[in-house]
C-alpha positions as CSV (number, residue, x, y, z in Angstrom):
1,M,0.0,0.0,0.0
2,N,1.2,3.5,-0.7
3,R,0.4,5.3,2.5
4,K,3.0,5.6,5.2
5,K,2.3,3.0,7.8
6,L,2.7,4.1,11.4
7,I,3.1,1.3,13.9
8,V,2.5,2.3,17.5
9,W,2.7,-0.3,20.2
10,T,1.7,1.3,23.5
11,L,0.4,4.4,25.1
12,T,3.7,5.2,26.8
13,S,6.4,3.2,25.2
14,F,9.1,4.4,22.8
15,I,8.6,3.5,19.1
16,L,10.7,3.6,16.0
17,L,9.4,6.1,13.4
18,G,11.8,6.5,10.5
19,S,15.2,6.6,12.2
20,C,14.2,8.3,15.5
21,K,12.3,7.2,18.6
22,K,9.4,9.1,20.0
23,Q,6.9,8.5,22.8
24,F,3.5,7.5,21.6
25,L,1.7,10.5,23.1
26,D,4.2,12.8,21.5
27,L,3.5,11.7,18.0
28,Q,1.8,14.2,15.7
29,P,-0.7,13.1,13.1
30,Y,1.2,14.0,10.0
31,D,4.6,15.3,10.9
32,Q,6.8,15.9,14.0
33,V,6.0,19.5,15.0
34,P,4.4,20.8,18.1
35,L,0.6,20.9,18.2
36,E,0.5,24.7,18.3
37,E,2.6,24.8,15.1
38,A,0.8,21.9,13.4
39,I,-2.7,23.3,13.6
40,V,-2.6,27.0,13.1
41,D,-5.6,27.7,10.9
42,E,-8.6,26.0,9.4
43,N,-6.6,24.6,6.5
44,S,-4.1,22.9,8.8
45,M,-7.0,21.7,11.0
46,Q,-8.5,20.1,7.9
47,T,-5.2,18.4,7.2
48,A,-5.1,17.0,10.7
49,V,-8.7,15.7,10.3
50,N,-7.7,14.0,7.0
51,G,-4.9,12.3,8.9
52,M,-7.4,11.2,11.5
53,Y,-9.7,9.6,8.9
54,S,-6.7,7.9,7.3
55,S,-5.8,6.1,10.5
56,L,-9.2,4.4,10.5
57,R,-8.0,2.4,7.4
58,A,-5.4,0.5,9.3
59,V,-5.6,-3.2,8.7
60,D,-5.9,-4.1,12.3
61,F,-8.5,-1.4,12.9
62,F,-11.5,-0.8,10.5
63,G,-9.4,-1.8,7.5
64,R,-10.1,-5.4,8.3
65,S,-9.8,-6.7,11.9
66,V,-12.7,-4.9,13.6
67,P,-15.3,-6.1,11.1
68,I,-13.8,-9.6,10.7
69,D,-13.5,-10.2,14.4
70,G,-17.1,-9.1,15.0
71,D,-18.3,-12.1,12.9
72,L,-15.5,-14.6,13.3
73,L,-15.7,-14.6,17.1
74,A,-19.3,-15.6,16.8
75,D,-21.1,-17.9,14.3
76,N,-21.5,-16.1,10.9
77,I,-18.1,-16.9,9.3
78,Y,-15.3,-19.4,9.7
79,I,-11.8,-19.8,8.3
80,S,-11.3,-22.2,5.4
81,P,-8.9,-25.1,6.0
82,V,-7.1,-23.7,3.0
83,N,-6.0,-20.4,4.4
84,S,-3.3,-17.7,4.7
85,N,-2.8,-18.3,8.4
86,R,-4.7,-15.2,9.4
87,Y,-7.1,-14.9,12.3
88,L,-6.8,-18.4,13.5
89,P,-6.4,-17.4,17.1
90,E,-9.8,-15.6,16.9
91,L,-11.4,-18.7,15.3
92,T,-10.0,-20.9,18.1
93,Y,-10.2,-18.4,21.0
94,T,-6.4,-18.8,21.6
95,Y,-5.3,-15.2,21.5
96,I,-2.7,-14.1,24.1
97,E,-1.2,-10.9,25.2
98,T,1.6,-11.0,22.6
99,Y,-0.7,-11.7,19.7
100,S,0.0,-9.2,17.0
101,N,-3.6,-8.5,16.1
102,V,-4.4,-7.7,19.7
103,Q,-1.4,-5.4,20.0
104,N,-2.1,-3.7,16.7
105,L,-5.7,-3.1,17.4
106,W,-4.9,-1.4,20.7
107,A,-2.2,0.7,19.1
108,E,-4.2,1.7,16.0
109,A,-7.2,2.8,18.1
110,Y,-5.0,4.9,20.4
111,N,-3.2,6.3,17.4
112,T,-6.6,7.5,16.0
113,I,-7.5,8.9,19.4
114,L,-4.2,10.9,19.4
115,R,-5.0,12.4,16.1
116,A,-8.5,13.2,17.2
117,N,-7.2,14.8,20.4
118,N,-4.9,17.1,18.4
119,V,-7.9,18.5,16.6
120,I,-10.2,18.6,19.6
121,N,-7.7,20.5,21.7
122,S,-6.5,22.9,19.0
123,S,-6.9,26.6,19.5
124,I,-8.9,27.1,16.3
125,K,-12.5,27.8,17.3
126,G,-15.5,30.0,16.7
127,S,-16.3,29.3,13.1
128,D,-18.7,26.9,11.3
129,V,-15.7,25.2,9.7
130,A,-13.8,24.7,13.0
131,D,-17.0,23.5,14.7
132,Q,-17.6,20.9,12.0
133,L,-14.0,19.6,12.1
134,R,-14.0,19.5,15.9
135,G,-17.3,17.6,15.8
136,E,-15.8,15.1,13.3
137,A,-12.9,14.5,15.7
138,L,-15.1,14.1,18.7
139,T,-17.1,11.5,16.8
140,I,-14.0,9.6,15.7
141,R,-12.6,9.6,19.2
142,A,-15.9,8.3,20.6
143,L,-16.0,5.6,17.9
144,S,-12.4,4.5,18.7
145,Y,-13.0,4.3,22.4
146,F,-16.2,2.3,21.8
147,E,-14.2,-0.3,19.9
148,L,-11.5,-0.4,22.6
149,V,-13.9,-0.8,25.5
150,K,-15.8,-3.6,23.6
151,F,-12.7,-5.6,22.8
152,F,-10.7,-5.1,26.0
153,A,-13.3,-4.9,28.7
154,L,-16.5,-6.6,30.0
155,P,-19.8,-5.3,28.6
156,Y,-21.6,-2.5,30.3
157,T,-24.5,-4.9,30.8
158,S,-22.3,-7.2,32.8
159,D,-20.6,-4.7,35.2
160,P,-20.1,-1.0,34.4
161,A,-17.8,-0.7,37.4
162,S,-15.3,-3.2,36.0
163,P,-12.0,-2.1,34.4
164,G,-12.4,-0.5,31.0
165,V,-9.5,1.2,29.1
166,P,-7.4,4.3,29.8
167,L,-9.1,7.5,28.9
168,V,-6.5,9.8,27.3
169,L,-8.0,13.1,26.3
170,T,-5.0,15.5,26.3
171,Y,-1.3,15.4,25.6
172,D,1.0,14.5,28.5
173,P,4.4,13.0,27.6
174,H,4.8,11.6,31.1
175,L,1.3,10.0,31.4
176,K,1.0,6.4,32.5
177,P,-2.7,6.1,32.6
178,A,-4.6,3.5,34.6
179,R,-7.7,1.9,33.3
180,N,-10.9,3.8,33.8
181,T,-14.0,1.9,34.5
182,V,-16.3,0.7,31.8
183,G,-18.9,3.1,33.0
184,E,-16.5,6.1,32.8
185,V,-15.5,5.1,29.3
186,Y,-19.1,5.0,28.2
187,Q,-19.8,8.3,29.8
188,Q,-16.9,9.9,27.9
189,I,-18.2,8.4,24.6
190,E,-21.6,9.7,25.3
191,A,-20.3,13.2,26.1
192,D,-18.2,13.3,23.0
193,L,-21.0,12.3,20.7
194,K,-23.5,14.7,22.3
195,Q,-21.0,17.6,21.9
196,A,-20.3,16.5,18.3
197,Y,-24.0,16.5,17.6
198,S,-24.2,20.1,18.7
199,L,-21.2,21.2,16.6
200,L,-21.6,19.3,13.3
201,N,-23.2,21.5,10.7
202,Q,-22.3,20.1,7.3
203,N,-23.5,17.1,5.3
204,K,-20.8,15.7,3.0
205,N,-20.7,12.2,1.6
206,S,-20.9,9.1,3.6
207,S,-17.2,8.9,4.2
208,Y,-17.4,12.0,6.5
209,V,-19.0,12.5,9.9
210,S,-22.2,14.4,10.1
211,K,-24.7,15.3,12.8
212,Y,-26.7,12.1,12.2
213,V,-23.5,9.9,12.3
214,A,-23.0,11.1,15.9
215,Q,-26.7,10.5,16.7
216,A,-26.7,7.0,15.1
217,L,-23.6,6.0,17.1
218,L,-25.3,7.4,20.2
219,A,-28.2,5.0,19.5
220,R,-25.8,2.1,19.3
221,L,-24.1,3.2,22.5
222,Y,-27.4,3.4,24.4
223,Q,-28.4,0.0,23.0
224,A,-25.1,-1.5,24.4
225,E,-25.9,0.0,27.8
226,G,-29.5,-1.2,27.7
227,D,-30.7,2.4,28.0
228,W,-33.8,2.0,26.0
229,D,-35.3,5.5,26.5
230,N,-32.3,7.2,25.1
231,A,-31.7,4.5,22.4
232,L,-35.3,5.2,21.2
233,A,-34.8,8.9,21.2
234,S,-31.5,8.9,19.3
235,A,-32.7,6.3,16.8
236,K,-36.0,8.1,16.2
237,D,-34.1,11.4,15.6
238,V,-32.2,9.7,12.8
239,F,-35.4,8.1,11.5
240,D,-37.5,11.3,11.6
241,N,-34.9,13.9,10.6
242,G,-31.8,12.2,9.0
243,G,-33.3,11.8,5.6
244,Y,-32.0,8.3,5.0
245,S,-33.6,5.6,3.0
246,L,-33.3,1.9,2.1
247,V,-32.7,0.7,-1.5
248,D,-35.2,-1.5,-3.2
249,S,-34.5,-5.3,-3.0
250,S,-33.6,-5.3,-6.7
251,S,-30.8,-2.8,-6.1
252,L,-29.3,-4.3,-2.9
253,V,-26.5,-6.2,-4.7
254,A,-25.7,-3.2,-6.8
255,Y,-25.5,-1.1,-3.6
256,W,-22.9,-3.4,-2.1
257,A,-21.0,-3.5,-5.4
258,N,-20.5,0.3,-5.4
259,P,-17.1,1.0,-4.0
260,Y,-17.7,4.7,-3.5
261,P,-19.2,6.8,-0.8
262,V,-22.9,7.8,-1.3
263,T,-24.3,11.3,-1.5
264,N,-28.0,10.5,-1.6
265,K,-28.3,9.1,1.9
266,Q,-29.3,5.7,0.7
267,E,-28.4,2.9,3.2
268,T,-25.0,4.2,4.4
269,I,-24.7,6.6,7.3
270,F,-20.9,6.4,7.7
271,E,-18.2,4.3,6.1
272,V,-14.4,4.3,6.0
273,E,-13.3,5.0,2.5
274,F,-10.6,3.1,0.6
275,D,-9.1,3.8,-2.8
276,A,-6.1,3.1,-4.9
277,I,-3.9,5.3,-2.6
278,G,-4.8,4.3,0.9
279,N,-5.1,0.6,1.9
280,N,-6.0,-0.2,-1.7
281,G,-7.8,-3.4,-1.2
282,T,-4.8,-5.8,-1.4
283,D,-4.9,-6.4,2.4
284,N,-8.2,-5.1,3.6
285,L,-11.7,-6.5,4.2
286,D,-12.7,-7.3,0.7
287,A,-9.5,-9.3,0.1
288,F,-10.2,-11.5,3.1
289,Y,-13.6,-12.5,1.7
290,S,-13.1,-12.4,-2.0
291,Q,-11.8,-15.6,-3.8
292,D,-9.7,-13.2,-5.9
293,G,-7.9,-12.2,-2.7
294,Y,-7.1,-14.4,0.3
295,G,-10.6,-15.6,0.4
296,D,-10.1,-17.2,3.8
297,A,-13.4,-16.2,5.4
298,L,-16.5,-18.1,4.4
299,A,-20.1,-17.9,5.4
300,T,-21.4,-20.6,7.6
301,D,-24.1,-22.9,6.4
302,D,-26.1,-22.0,9.5
303,L,-26.2,-18.3,8.5
304,Y,-27.1,-19.0,4.9
305,S,-30.0,-21.2,6.0
306,K,-31.6,-18.2,7.7
307,Y,-32.4,-16.4,4.4
308,S,-35.6,-17.2,2.5
309,A,-35.3,-17.9,-1.2
310,T,-36.8,-14.5,-2.0
311,D,-34.7,-12.5,0.4
312,A,-32.4,-10.2,-1.6
313,R,-29.7,-10.6,1.1
314,R,-29.2,-14.2,0.1
315,N,-27.7,-13.0,-3.2
316,L,-24.8,-11.5,-1.1
317,I,-23.7,-15.0,-0.4
318,I,-22.8,-17.1,-3.5
319,P,-21.8,-20.7,-4.1
320,G,-18.2,-21.4,-4.6
321,N,-15.5,-24.1,-4.2
322,R,-12.4,-23.9,-2.1
323,G,-9.9,-26.7,-1.8
324,G,-12.3,-29.1,-3.6
325,I,-15.1,-28.4,-1.1
326,D,-18.4,-26.6,-1.9
327,V,-18.6,-23.4,0.2
328,W,-20.6,-20.2,0.6
329,V,-18.6,-17.2,-0.5
330,V,-19.3,-13.7,0.9
331,N,-20.1,-11.3,-1.9
332,K,-20.7,-8.1,0.0
333,Y,-17.2,-6.9,-0.9
334,P,-16.6,-7.8,-4.6
335,N,-14.1,-5.1,-5.6
336,T,-10.8,-6.6,-4.7
337,T,-9.6,-6.5,-8.3
338,N,-11.1,-3.1,-9.1
339,P,-8.2,-0.7,-9.7
340,N,-10.4,2.4,-9.4
341,G,-12.0,1.9,-6.1
342,K,-12.1,-0.6,-3.2
343,D,-14.8,-1.7,-1.0
344,N,-15.4,0.6,2.0
345,T,-16.0,-0.6,5.5
346,K,-19.5,0.3,6.6
347,I,-19.4,1.7,10.1
348,I,-23.1,2.2,10.6
349,R,-26.1,2.0,8.2
350,Y,-29.7,3.1,8.3
351,A,-30.9,-0.5,8.5
352,E,-29.1,-0.8,11.9
353,V,-30.7,2.3,13.2
354,L,-34.1,0.9,12.2
355,M,-33.4,-2.3,14.2
356,I,-32.2,-0.3,17.2
357,L,-35.4,1.6,17.0
358,A,-37.5,-1.6,16.7
359,E,-35.7,-3.2,19.7
360,A,-36.2,0.0,21.8
361,Y,-39.9,0.0,21.1
362,N,-40.1,-3.7,22.0
363,R,-38.1,-3.2,25.2
364,K,-40.6,-0.5,26.2
365,S,-43.6,-2.7,25.5
366,D,-44.6,-0.9,22.3
367,D,-44.8,-3.9,20.0
368,A,-47.0,-2.2,17.5
369,N,-44.4,0.4,16.6
370,A,-41.7,-2.2,16.9
371,R,-43.3,-4.4,14.3
372,T,-43.9,-1.4,12.0
373,I,-40.3,-0.4,12.0
374,L,-39.0,-4.0,11.8
375,N,-41.2,-4.7,8.8
376,L,-40.0,-1.6,7.0
377,L,-36.7,-3.4,6.7
378,A,-37.8,-7.0,6.4
379,K,-40.4,-6.4,3.7
380,R,-38.0,-4.2,1.7
381,R,-35.4,-6.9,1.7
382,D,-37.9,-9.6,0.8
383,P,-41.0,-8.3,-1.1
384,Q,-42.6,-11.7,-0.8
385,F,-42.5,-11.6,3.0
386,A,-45.9,-10.9,4.6
387,G,-44.2,-9.2,7.7
388,Y,-43.8,-10.1,11.3
389,A,-46.9,-10.4,13.5
390,S,-45.2,-11.5,16.7
391,S,-45.0,-9.7,20.0
392,G,-43.1,-9.8,23.3
393,Q,-40.1,-12.1,23.5
394,A,-41.0,-13.7,20.1
395,L,-40.8,-10.3,18.5
396,L,-37.5,-9.6,20.2
397,N,-36.1,-12.9,18.8
398,D,-37.3,-11.8,15.3
399,I,-35.4,-8.6,15.7
400,Y,-32.3,-10.5,16.6
401,L,-32.8,-12.7,13.6
402,E,-33.1,-9.7,11.3
403,R,-30.0,-8.1,12.8
404,R,-28.1,-11.3,12.1
405,K,-29.2,-11.5,8.5
406,E,-28.9,-7.8,7.8
407,L,-25.6,-7.0,9.5
408,A,-23.7,-10.2,8.6
409,F,-20.1,-9.6,7.6
410,E,-20.2,-6.1,9.1
411,G,-18.8,-7.0,12.5
412,Q,-21.9,-6.8,14.7
413,R,-22.9,-10.3,15.4
414,Y,-20.5,-11.0,18.3
415,W,-21.3,-7.8,20.0
416,D,-25.0,-8.6,20.1
417,L,-24.2,-11.8,21.9
418,V,-21.9,-10.0,24.3
419,R,-24.3,-7.2,25.2
420,L,-27.1,-9.8,25.7
421,N,-24.7,-11.9,27.9
422,K,-25.3,-15.0,25.7
423,D,-23.0,-17.9,25.0
424,V,-21.6,-18.2,21.5
425,V,-22.8,-21.5,20.1
426,R,-21.5,-22.5,16.7
427,D,-23.6,-24.9,14.6
428,N,-21.4,-27.5,13.1
429,S,-24.1,-29.9,11.8
430,T,-22.7,-29.5,8.3
431,G,-19.0,-29.7,9.2
432,N,-18.0,-26.1,8.6
433,Y,-15.6,-26.2,11.6
434,Q,-12.6,-28.4,11.9
435,P,-12.3,-30.7,14.9
436,F,-9.9,-28.5,16.8
437,V,-12.2,-25.4,16.6
438,P,-14.3,-24.7,19.8
439,L,-18.0,-24.7,19.1
440,T,-18.9,-22.7,22.2
441,L,-17.7,-19.6,24.1
442,Q,-19.4,-19.2,27.4
443,V,-20.2,-15.9,29.0
444,S,-17.9,-16.8,31.9
445,S,-14.9,-17.5,29.7
446,P,-11.9,-15.1,30.0
447,K,-11.7,-15.3,26.2
448,R,-14.9,-13.2,25.8
449,I,-12.5,-10.2,25.8
450,F,-9.0,-9.6,24.5
451,P,-6.0,-9.4,26.8
452,I,-4.3,-6.0,27.4
453,P,-1.2,-6.2,25.1
454,K,2.0,-7.3,26.8
455,A,3.9,-4.4,25.4
456,E,1.6,-2.0,27.2
457,L,1.9,-3.8,30.5
458,N,5.7,-3.8,30.2
459,V,5.9,0.0,30.2
460,N,2.9,1.1,32.2
461,P,2.6,-0.5,35.6
462,A,-0.7,1.4,36.2
463,V,-2.5,-0.8,33.7
464,T,-3.8,-4.2,35.0
465,Q,-4.3,-7.3,32.9
466,N,-7.7,-8.9,32.3
467,P,-8.4,-12.0,34.4
468,G,-7.4,-15.3,32.8
469,Y,-4.3,-14.0,30.9
C-alpha cells in the first residue's frame, strides 16, 4: 500500500518512526512538529482531520480486523482449512497478550485517538468550519473508544464498574494512565457524541462524519448500555430527521458492489473510504472475503439457512469451491480487483438504526411500533414476506434474527451476543468447523474479551491485565 504505515505499540512506550524514537503520546498526526505549530488555521486543521480519517483504514482497525472479528468470534463466518494463516487465534479463541492483532488493534485505536485529540484540543475555534472539524474529531474519538472498550473490557450490561480502558483526552508526555471503569469510558463516549451532535453543521458524503452519524452512534451506544429510553430517542431522531432511506430489493447487490461513498443518503450513514492510494484493497476487508484475494473467510451454512429464497440478502452469499469443497462465499465486498475503487468498511447503516429503534420500542412494550419499524426493513429486503406479526419475546427474537441477517459480515454479530450476555454456540451440523475449533464460548470465559497487550503492561505499571491472561 502507498500510504506511510505508522506502527505504534503502546500508550507510553518508545517506538521507531523512520530513524528516530518518539513516545506514543508525543506523535503528531502528519509530521513531527508541536501541536500549536501543526494546527494554526482552518486549513491545517482540515489536514489534521484528514490524517485522523486515514488512521481508520489501518488493517488491524477498521481496515479489516474490527469487522472480521465481530463475525468470526461468533457464528457467521469461519476460516477455510485452505487459508493464509490469518485470524486463526480468533477462530479458536487462543489469542494471548503478545498476539500481533491484539497489540495492533490497541495501538491503532490509540493512534486514531491521538490524532482526534490534536484536533479537539487545538486553539482554532469560533467558526462553522472549526466546529464541523472538531465535531468530526469528537465522533471519531468516541468511535475509537467504543471499539477499545468492547474488545478489551467486559460489557456494560455485565458490570459498568469493571476495568475499562485508559481515557487519554489531552497530551501529556509523562502520562502512565490507569484503566478507567467501563462506565466512565461509556460516559466519555456519550459526552463526545453529544458535543459532536451540537457542533456538526455540514452534510458531506458518507465517508465523512455528520450530525446524524453522531446520533446513530449514540443510539448504538445506548443499546449496548440497555438504556432504551435514550436508544429510542436517538434512533428516532435519525429516523425522523436524518433523511436516510433503504434501497429496493432489486438494487441491494448493486448497492454493495458500489465501492464509492454515497451522497444520496441511501443505506449508508458512515463508512471508511478506501481507494487506490490508501489501503487499496490488497490487504483489507474485501481481500479477506473475495476468492480473488485471500478468500479465507467463508459464510457458515447455518447463517445461509436463515435467508428465504426470495430474500435479496441471500444474493450477497454465492456458491463457490475452495480446496475441492463446496462453500458459501461472501459477496458483500466484490471489488478486490477493481483498480479504481475498493470496498469501503461500513461503520453504521440506516438499517441498523431501524433495528435499534424496533428493539427499543419492543423493550418499552410498544410492540405495534416495533413491528412497524422492523417490517419496513424486512419487507424491503424480501418483497414476498408478509411481515412479522409476533409480540413480546418472540418479536425480540425476530429482531435479533433480522439483525443477524442484515448485518452479517459487518462485524456486529458477536457484540449482540456480548451485550445480551449470551454464549456463542456455533452450529457444526454440516461440518464447517474443523475438529480443533471450539464450538462454544461461554459468557464466563476469559476469552470473551482480549488481553491487554503485553507491550503496554511492560511500560505502564498502572495498567492491569484482564483475568485469565
